C-alpha positions in Angstrom: -10.5 8.1 0.6 -11.2 11.9 1.0 -8.5 14.4 1.8 -9.7 16.4 4.8 -9.4 20.2 4.7 -6.5 21.3 6.9 -6.9 23.4 10.0 -3.1 23.3 10.4 -0.2 22.4 8.2 3.1 21.4 9.8 6.1 21.4 7.5 9.4 19.6 7.7 12.3 22.0 7.0 15.3 20.5 5.3 14.7 19.4 1.7 11.0 20.3 2.2 11.2 24.1 2.3 15.0 24.7 2.1 18.1 23.2 0.7 20.8 23.1 3.3 22.3 19.7 2.5 25.7 21.2 1.6 26.2 22.8 5.0 24.8 19.7 6.9 27.1 17.5 4.9 30.1 19.7 5.7 29.3 19.7 9.4 28.8 15.9 9.4 32.1 15.5 7.6 33.9 17.6 10.2 32.3 15.6 13.0 33.3 12.2 11.6 36.8 13.4 11.1 37.0 14.7 14.7 35.7 11.4 15.9 38.2 9.5 13.8 35.6 7.9 11.6 35.0 7.7 7.8 32.8 10.5 6.7 29.7 9.9 4.8 29.4 10.8 1.1 26.8 13.5 0.3 24.4 10.8 -0.8 24.9 9.0 2.5 24.2 12.2 4.4 21.0 12.7 2.4 19.9 9.1 3.2 21.0 8.9 6.8 20.2 12.3 8.3 16.7 11.8 9.7 16.8 11.9 13.5 17.9 14.7 15.7 21.5 14.7 17.0 20.0 14.0 20.4 18.6 10.7 19.1 21.2 9.7 16.5 24.6 10.8 17.8 24.6 8.3 20.7 24.2 5.5 18.1 26.8 7.0 15.8 29.4 8.1 18.3 28.7 6.3 21.5 30.2 7.8 24.7 31.6 10.7 22.6 28.1 11.8 21.5 28.2 15.1 23.4 31.6 15.9 22.0 30.4 15.1 18.5 27.3 17.3 19.0 29.5 20.3 19.9 31.7 19.8 16.8 28.7 19.4 14.5 26.9 22.5 15.7 30.1 24.6 15.9 30.8 23.8 12.3 27.2 24.2 11.2 26.6 27.5 12.8 29.8 29.0 11.2 28.1 29.5 7.8 24.6 28.1 7.7 22.9 31.4 7.1 25.1 32.3 4.2 24.5 28.8 2.7 20.7 28.8 3.2 18.7 28.4 0.1 14.9 28.3 -0.3 13.6 25.5 -2.5 11.9 26.7 -5.7 8.5 28.2 -5.0 8.6 27.7 -1.2 8.3 31.4 -0.3 5.4 31.9 -2.8 3.7 28.8 -1.4 3.9 30.0 2.2 2.7 33.5 1.3 -0.4 32.0 -0.5 -1.2 29.6 2.3 -0.7 32.3 5.0 -3.4 34.4 3.2 -5.9 31.6 3.7 -8.5 32.1 6.4 -8.2 30.1 9.7 -5.2 28.0 8.6 -2.3 27.6 11.0 1.2 27.1 9.4 4.1 25.7 11.4 7.4 23.9 11.2 8.4 20.7 13.0 12.0 19.8 12.3 14.8 17.7 13.9 17.2 20.6 13.4 17.9 22.3 16.7 15.1 24.8 17.5 17.1 28.0 18.0 19.0 27.4 14.7 15.7 26.6 12.9 14.2 29.9 14.1 17.3 31.8 13.0 17.0 30.3 9.5 13.3 31.1 9.3 13.9 34.7 10.2 16.8 34.9 7.8 14.4 34.0 4.9 11.7 36.3 6.2 9.4 33.4 6.8 8.8 33.8 10.5 5.8 36.0 9.6 4.1 33.0 8.0 4.5 30.6 10.9 2.5 30.4 14.2 4.8 27.7 15.5 8.4 26.7 14.7 9.6 23.7 16.7 13.0 22.0 16.4 15.0 19.4 18.2 15.1 19.6 22.0 12.2 22.1 22.1 9.8 19.3 23.1 10.5 16.4 25.4 10.9 14.1 22.3 11.8 14.8 18.7 10.4 13.4 15.5 8.9 10.8 15.0 7.3 11.1 18.4 3.8 12.4 18.4 4.7 14.5 21.4 6.5 17.0 19.2 3.2 17.5 17.2 1.3 18.1 20.3 3.9 20.6 21.4 3.8 22.5 18.1 0.0 22.8 18.4 -0.3 23.7 22.0 -2.3 26.9 22.6 -3.8 26.8 19.1 -7.0 25.1 20.0 -6.2 22.6 17.2 -5.7 18.9 18.2 -3.6 16.5 16.3 -5.7 14.5 13.9 -6.6 14.3 10.2 -7.2 18.0 9.9 -3.6 18.6 10.7 -1.4 17.9 7.6 2.2 16.9 8.2 4.3 17.6 5.1 7.7 16.2 4.6 10.1 14.4 2.2 11.3 11.4 4.3 10.2 8.3 6.1 10.5 10.0 9.5 8.1 12.7 8.5 5.5 10.2 7.3 6.0 8.1 10.5 5.6 11.2 12.7 2.4 12.1 10.9 1.0 8.6 11.4 2.1 8.4 15.1 0.2 11.6 15.7 -2.8 10.6 13.7 -2.3 13.4 11.2 -2.6 13.4 7.4 0.7 12.6 5.8 1.7 14.5 2.7 4.8 13.6 0.8 6.5 16.6 -0.8 9.3 15.6 -3.1 10.0 15.1 -6.8 10.1 11.3 -6.6 6.9 9.4 -6.2 6.7 6.9 -3.3 7.8 3.4 -4.1 5.3 0.6 -3.9 6.7 -0.8 -0.7 7.9 2.5 0.7 6.4 3.6 4.0 5.3 0.0 4.6 3.1 0.1 1.6 0.5 2.1 3.5 -1.3 4.9 1.6 -0.4 8.5 2.1 -2.8 11.5 2.2 -1.1 12.6 -1.0 2.1 13.1 -2.9 3.1 16.4 -4.6 6.2 17.0 -6.6 7.0 20.6 -5.6 5.9 23.6 -3.6 3.8 25.0 -6.4 1.8 21.8 -6.7 1.3 21.6 -2.9 0.0 25.2 -2.9 -2.4 24.4 -5.7 -3.6 21.2 -4.0 -4.1 22.9 -0.6 -6.0 25.8 -1.9 -8.2 23.5 -4.0 -9.0 21.4 -0.9 -9.9 24.5 1.1 -12.1 25.8 -1.7 -13.9 22.5 -2.0 -14.3 22.3 1.7 -16.0 25.7 1.8 -18.4 24.2 -0.8 -18.7 20.9 1.3 -17.1 18.8 -1.5 -14.2 16.8 -0.1 -11.4 16.0 -2.6 -11.0 12.4 -3.5 -7.4 11.3 -3.2 -7.3 8.0 -5.1 -4.3 8.2 -7.4 -3.4 11.7 -6.2 0.1 12.6 -7.6 0.6 16.2 -8.3 3.4 17.2 -10.7 
């Protein structure tokens, strides 16, 4: 299996580029309390927060989903910018990739779009991204392939193997597969044998520095018409 050179790279946001779990957990805790439910532990928040509020809150809070959504975002917006932290090497990675010729960078997240763009601007990363798409921007959120098409509209790039979708959770990998893109897992832990239905990924990298190294190598080899073989690819 060869890893195709990317024309576009779409990144997940939380726990892929930034660490905002503390503020997400705080907002979820406030929401559960307001709804009279047991709040999740931090580990439960990390494991369970995948879908957008639009998709997950009706399941969690039933007829009170709209009320819960207001509580969550009111709490989250109170201090999310002050709590925002880039993951190690993320800014340097984005700067290196943005300098590559003919490579579109973007974000596809299940965080609400206006908040996502505020966070990107706060970090000074909006200059790197051609597209920043969050929950409710498109007709459907991750893992629907529609959100990928929405992110790529007007770019002249169609969803397919030359679009890398980079994330840390199952919903990111599923979104990549639904859209026919190349799925790259970016996290310290290697994928389990049966994780992601046991289907192979385009690759796994442990951190942002490793992803930057991998991408630039693939682009360089593509320029020389030598695709990178991905058997056993696991960058650390």
